[in-house]
Steps between C-alpha positions, in 0.01 A plus 500: 500500500297292255662458160234643269704401195381142536160606369652577159319708238168347599381362830257268320626175346283375215513129416653420162177353361304809606766739370506325162120506476488872574774569245306307234168664584348177632227495764610476864284476814623593847390277789524587867674266742319584826210271415750215467709575809230624736159433350490125440574192709817299436570296290201594287643848450787369285257306282290814452809709420587264217138481388472878468820529300384214277168678441685809377711289262196312372352833397813587304664739747806489726449491880707724727452421868644784707687475832808620687758231577813571703474871438441468126171611348409243236244519222469141386596201712632165388403169653733546797365847569140381498585213733667737741202735500273206574710330768702765687293589806730790591405712199371845578201666338629795296295795387645786298630683806693190610694449177792734565564373856476141374755562225736688730494235773505193277154390614266262320128536461189449294359811339149632559290677238682832553844339497424286197337779301795731558769247410308371198447850361863587576605203285273607213206264554154634439262225620476352848265231634409460866213381718356803677631847572546654840284800579337713766443308821177496692486753782730726297369809679660382823795296371609691186599157365538488122704264285811638331376332182270790420753784509759293311253422222422872472856558382584179312406433138402135509183304429392293800260212446334415832176373652431833667619568852491262793144483630618549858568864405272800455429455129297818436762712678776332300327582172456861614868517589604362161284765334665772707844368407411498130536124450281364220281204598314289245294186540580218261170396343321620811332819621568403863828525687598145600505396863820288501340176625172612343414587141354832614564734791172680435687814390475620139791589272495793260653309210454150360751356252384221270820319408879499527539708185287774653718493812809537282332793321453675836868444576596658167270793572668550837835533326363727228349736756809519718442654840553328836652153482204329666387138476203340331310257721316227310253348746433144391234316703540142614248284309173472692527120493832524685428786739460455874137456598390862569295413809789299646741783417288765673441289811863395548635849427267650761619239749863574412455874550332439835781265607765756402326770705458265795867398497631851437663417166603820320754644257699272273371194688139553396523385137670163563269443798186553291624300202604209721161507672327486163704202382443308822130572539409442136694171516736616227229620261631858512846377400358314201306810390819704537691256279222496240520879484879501469497241222246702304698819550822340379335367185343837425825686569682279251234568239524876563880491478471317168260761360717780638808377315303409188619138511 
């Protein structure tokens, strides 16, 4: 039998710096680790990991990169932890459903949006920055393929700053699904839902928030109202000057979808296949647009966390 006592009173270990910041009411921003372990080429991924944490600190907040290492869920990684996330090619990709098996078996992995959001909220963090959310996949009627991110955010009180959902997904269907699940979605200084690599997906949002203080006010209103512990999605578009060329995006994505159909790529393999195709056939331009979006999201998340704590 597995000795469950090793998990102690909490299965989530919070780094000392993060724990002290939370105790003192200082702003903290959660960062996911999947983009570092699985979304960027080595060794650039380690440089980006440090850059994102530095951006949070420069804005006056404390970064808390989230991962599971050797069966321990960690909110906040030191230098060694970041290096391991960036260099260990055996790391798994862990969503929320994978956390308990990972802890029980002593596994290590980088956390996705659902895994990061859950662990961050469990540790008491309220703001989380990422690149793009998962969502409803194309051809949903036949595949029933939907990211676990959506259902997890419907029951987790956390503010997620993102650049929309990955453009390889069915964006209108994802927005409809978020509405059904009761997850609030607001554009940050935009009336359009961002398109991940693109500043706009062509889909409107119902709410536009003007600044970080207004985002924090929505968070306070969520708490005052009570009700379901759902998330707030702050959709922050990549700057138009740094977005992927829309014509190039549309052409390469259409080619990627056709290639996936031709080669019979389905299920969990479809997302990495399409993203890899985009990087290769845009000669890395999609990766640069992705990084521009993430950087902007991290800066905004730190500003929101600062307004939220009143610091």
